[in-house]
C-alpha positions, 0 to 999 in steps of 0.5 A: 744898350745894343738891342731893340725892344723884343719880346721875351720868349718863354720855354715850353715844358715838353714831357713833364709827365715822364719825369721821375714821379717819385718826387713832385715837380712844379715849374713856374708859368708866370713871370716877374721882374727879377729885381722885384723878387726882394732878397730872392732876386737881388742879394742885399747885404749892408744896403737896401733893395732900393739902393741895390736896384739903383746901382744895377741901373747905373751899371746898365747905363754905363756900358754897352752890353753885347748879347749872345747870338743864340739862346744860351742855357746855363745849368750848374751843380747837378751833383750826380743827379740824372733826374735833375739833369733831365728835368732841367733840360725840360725846363729850358725848353731844349728837350721833349721827354718822350718816355720814362727811360733815360734815353726817352728824350729828343731835342726840340726845334728850340733846343737845336738852336740853343747853346747849353753850358754846364757849370761844373760840379757833376760829381758827389752828393747825388744818387749816381755819378755814373748815371748822370754822366751817361745821361749827359753823354746821351744828350751830347750825342743828340747833336746839342751844342754843349760846353762843360765847365770844371767845378771844384768837386770835379777837379777834386775827384780827378786829382784824388783818383789820379793820385792813387799809387803816388802817395810818396810824392811830396806834392801830390800824395795826399790828394786821394785822402783829401777827398775824405768821406765824399769819395766813398759813395763813388767808390761803392758805386764803381765796386757794385757795378764793376767789381762784383765778380768773385775774382774782381780782387784777385789781381789786387795786392794785400790790404797793407799794400793797398793802404800804402797806395791810398794814404800819404806816406811818412815821407809825405808828412815830412816833406810836404811842409817844405815843398808847400812853403813856396806857394802857401803861407805857414798858416795855410800849410798848418790848416791843410795838414790838419785837414789831411790828418783828420780825413786820414784818421776817419777814412778807414772807419767810414769805409768799414761803416759803409761796408767797403774794404780798403782793398775794394776802395783801392780796386775801385780807384784803379777802375776809375782810372781805367774808366776816365783816364784811358782812351778806351774808357767809357768816360774818357770824353768827360775831362777831355771836353772840360774847360774853365770858362766860356764867354759869350758877348758881355757874359762870362760863364764860370763855376765859382767866380774870378779874382784880380789875377784872372781879371788881368788875364781876361783883360790882356788875353781872352778866355781861350788863353785861360782855358789853355792854362787850365788844360795844361795845369790839370794835366800836370801836377795837381799841387801846382794847379790846386794851390795856384791862381787858376783854381780860385775860379772853381772854388771862390765864394768871395770870402776873406780866405779866397783870392780877392776881387778888388774894384781895380780887378772888376774894372779890368773885367769891364774894360774887357767887355765883360759885364756879368759873371754867370756862375754856380757854386753858392747854392740857393733855396729860392731860385737864381739871384743877382749879386753886386760885387765891386760893381760887377753883376754876378748871376748866382745860378746854383739852385740846389738841384740834387735830391740829397742836398734838397732833402738835407736842406728841407726843400720839397720835391724834385730839383730843376733849374735853368738860367736862359740868356736870350739874344733879345736882351732877356735873362730868365731864371727858372727854378722849381723853388720860386713861383715865378720865372724871374725876368731880367730885362735891362731895357725895361729897368732903364725905362723904369718899366716892368712892361716886358712882353713874354710869349710861349 
């Protein structure tokens, strides 16, 4: 280990009273050794907690960890919930909420020195995509150091909305309809905010033409299987086409149930393109700032995870190279990215259908000096958790923040959660759904002591 023993600095929660009072919010004040949090602290599958803890200790002994030079905040999977963003920033100690309005906050002294990494999945599920992005932009404008990482929901929205009007393209003509039901709340939001004027649809074509610009054409159904055979096995092609067929059959019905005509859906998608893809658009900054991965010391921050091909890139190059590949590919053909190797980083759950991370790949990542993957994507109900995958530590940090998911999954109150990686050699997991702040301190683990010292 490279750190002398230092105290753990706990964040102060400034302005909790000004957070949305329609849902109760309770942030933990006391601390607990992360590895003593049973299955809520350490993922336990096919092994005991004692054995898992022993494996963690062995990994810590084997490598010289490098810690960030400044406190690094990781917040992931906000899913269109601006209140969850504000509450999580308060939980980090990075802002002080000063009033009830969205703009009533300011950076704290601690926040001015922090790095804030947002781990992707800004879109879908929550009450307002646009409000979340506006609050996020206000936060960026405070001068905070901010990095935005791509999530699978973000890229799906980008490709889906961008592909409107390209439905004859055999590679990409299906990406709008591939969003399915998830697209409808966003389209409604844009319609209600920007297209409520009586003349808003005047320039739009008739419904039949709109359908042709939204749904894959006959040519797509004939040509996609042949085009896709270069990169996808036959069973994957069949599964993909069945998925598109099912979503296409349901989309019109779901729009009608939501009170959204297909002309309005098309107009809202065109408006999205103006807002996000035009340099004059209000949200043009969003995708322009987005990256795939970020590295600080021994920590790699991504949305979902890595596989063997990414491991080789990390060993032979760096995250700058990986981000360069990402930027080039999302500006090109959606098909080439979405079904290619880089996309696995935003959607893997380490299932058998995902690109594999083997022991060899994990060793290549460790040889590159990376010993922990910090990510979201796998939502949890009792705060952050550590998983061991091929002797590589994974900090799972999607703590179910958005109110719609929380209501659906039976979680009480508002969502707030943040993972803090501190220069002093501590990692803190803070969530409204666990009674204590989880503290991971390698020095204490190696000394078999839970006597870390925490100060506010």
